[in-house]
C-alpha positions in Angstrom: -23.7 -9.1 22.8 -25.0 -11.6 20.3 -23.1 -14.5 21.9 -22.8 -13.1 25.4 -22.4 -15.9 28.0 -21.5 -18.6 25.4 -18.4 -19.6 27.3 -18.2 -23.1 25.8 -17.6 -22.0 22.1 -14.6 -23.9 20.8 -14.7 -23.0 17.1 -15.9 -20.2 15.0 -15.9 -21.3 11.3 -16.5 -18.6 8.7 -17.1 -19.3 5.0 -17.2 -15.7 3.8 -14.1 -14.3 2.1 -14.9 -10.9 3.7 -15.5 -10.7 7.5 -19.1 -10.1 8.5 -20.2 -6.8 10.1 -20.8 -7.5 13.8 -22.1 -5.4 16.7 -20.2 -4.6 19.8 -18.9 -7.3 22.2 -20.3 -10.1 20.1 -17.9 -12.7 21.5 -17.1 -11.2 24.9 -17.1 -14.4 26.8 -15.5 -16.7 24.3 -12.6 -18.8 25.5 -9.1 -17.6 24.7 -8.5 -21.1 23.3 -11.3 -20.9 20.8 -10.2 -21.3 17.2 -11.2 -19.0 14.4 -11.2 -20.5 10.9 -11.7 -18.4 7.9 -11.3 -19.0 4.1 -7.7 -19.3 2.9 -8.4 -17.1 -0.1 -9.8 -14.3 2.0 -7.9 -11.1 2.9 -6.7 -11.5 6.4 -6.9 -7.8 7.1 -10.6 -7.7 6.3 -11.1 -9.8 9.4 -9.5 -7.2 11.6 -12.8 -5.8 12.9 -14.1 -9.3 13.4 -11.1 -10.3 15.5 -11.7 -7.3 17.7 -14.8 -9.1 18.9 -12.7 -12.0 20.3 -10.9 -11.6 23.7 -7.4 -10.5 22.9 -4.3 -10.8 25.0 -2.2 -7.8 25.8 1.4 -6.7 26.5 1.6 -3.0 27.3 -0.2 -1.2 24.5 0.0 -4.3 22.1 -2.8 -6.7 21.6 -2.9 -9.9 19.5 -5.0 -12.7 18.2 -3.7 -16.0 17.0 -5.3 -17.8 14.0 -5.8 -21.5 13.5 -2.9 -21.9 11.1 0.3 -20.7 12.8 -0.4 -17.0 12.4 -0.9 -14.0 14.6 -2.3 -10.5 14.1 -0.6 -8.0 16.4 -1.7 -4.3 16.7 -1.4 -1.3 18.9 -3.3 2.0 19.1 -0.3 3.9 20.4 1.2 6.3 17.9 4.9 5.7 19.0 5.1 2.0 19.7 8.1 -0.2 18.7 7.3 -3.8 17.8 10.0 -5.3 19.9 11.2 -8.8 20.8 9.6 -8.3 24.2 6.2 -7.8 22.5 6.8 -10.8 20.2 7.8 -13.1 23.1 4.8 -12.2 25.1 2.6 -14.1 22.6 2.2 -17.7 23.9 3.9 -20.1 21.5 5.6 -17.3 19.6 8.5 -19.6 18.7 6.3 -21.6 16.4 4.6 -18.7 14.6 4.9 -19.0 10.9 3.1 -15.8 9.9 2.5 -12.5 11.5 0.6 -9.3 10.6 2.0 -6.1 12.3 -0.4 -3.1 12.6 -0.2 0.2 14.3 3.5 0.2 15.3 5.8 2.8 14.1 8.9 0.7 14.0 10.1 -2.9 14.2 12.8 -3.1 16.9 16.4 -4.4 16.7 16.7 -8.2 16.9 12.9 -8.5 17.0 12.6 -11.7 14.9 16.3 -12.6 14.9 16.8 -16.4 14.4 13.1 -17.2 14.6 11.1 -19.7 12.5 8.9 -16.9 11.0 8.1 -17.5 7.3 5.8 -14.6 6.3 5.6 -11.1 7.7 3.1 -8.5 6.7 3.8 -5.0 7.9 1.0 -2.3 7.8 1.5 1.3 6.7 2.3 2.9 10.1 5.9 1.4 10.2 8.6 3.9 9.3 11.8 1.9 10.2 13.0 -1.6 10.5 15.8 -2.1 13.1 19.2 -3.6 13.1 19.1 -7.4 12.7 15.3 -7.4 13.0 15.1 -10.5 10.7 18.7 -11.7 11.1 19.2 -15.4 10.3 15.5 -16.1 9.7 16.2 -19.0 7.4 12.6 -19.8 6.7 11.5 -16.2 5.8 10.1 -16.4 2.3 7.6 -13.5 2.3 7.8 -10.0 3.6 5.8 -7.0 2.5 7.4 -3.6 3.3 4.9 -0.9 3.0 5.2 2.6 1.5 6.2 4.9 4.3 9.2 2.9 5.6 12.1 5.3 5.3 14.9 3.2 6.8 16.1 -0.4 6.7 19.0 -0.7 9.1 22.1 -2.8 8.8 21.9 -6.6 8.9 18.1 -6.4 8.9 17.6 -9.4 6.6 21.1 -10.9 6.8 21.2 -14.7 6.1 17.5 -14.9 5.2 18.4 -17.7 2.9 14.8 -18.5 1.7 13.9 -15.0 0.7 13.6 -14.9 -3.1 11.9 -11.6 -3.8 11.9 -8.2 -2.1 10.0 -5.1 -2.9 11.5 -1.9 -1.4 9.1 1.0 -1.5 10.1 4.4 -3.0 9.8 5.9 0.5 13.0 4.1 1.6 15.9 6.5 1.6 18.4 4.6 3.6 19.5 0.9 3.5 22.2 -0.1 6.0 25.3 -2.3 5.4 24.6 -5.9 4.8 20.8 -5.4 5.1 20.3 -8.2 2.6 23.7 -9.9 2.9 24.0 -13.6 2.3 20.4 -13.9 1.1 21.5 -16.6 -1.3 18.1 -17.3 -3.0 17.3 -13.6 -3.5 16.6 -13.3 -7.3 14.3 -10.3 -7.6 14.6 -6.8 -6.1 12.0 -4.2 -6.9 12.9 -0.7 -5.8 
C-alpha cells in the first residue's frame, strides 16, 4: 500500500531495465488513465509483476494493461481460455494497438486480429494453437514470436501479412494449414 490513496498520479516513470520488486497493492488507487513509462531496452515481461500493481481492466477471465507506446499486455489465469476477437475488442482503443503480449491463454481464436493494424505480437508459452485467419490481412505485422508448445497453425492464419519478413516455427508445430503463410510477399526467412 505504498501509494495508497494517491489518486492523482498521472505518470509512473521507471529508469531501471528490470522491474522493481514491490509489495502488495502498491498502486491500488492509481487512475486507469495513468501512464507507465519504462526503458525501451528493458524486457517487457520483466515488468509483469509491476503491472499487477496497477488497476487492470477485465473481460471475463482476461485482464490487460496498456503501455505508453501503443502496446498492451493481456493475460488470464484460466487454464482453458481462448484469446478471441471479443477479448481483443474489449480493450479500449484496440484498433490502434501496435504491439501486444499474450500470456496465459491456451489458444488464439479464429479471426482474432484479422485485418487489424497490429505490428508486433508476442505469444507466451501457454498457447497451443493459432486459429483460422487469426492474423489474416494484417498488412502491418512485422514481428511475431511463436513459442515452443504451439502444435497447430490453422489455414490462412498469416495470409496476406505483407510486411512479415521472418518467421520462426518451433519444432512443436506438427500441423500447418493451407495458405497459412500465403501471399506474404516480403517473407524471406523461415526457421523451422
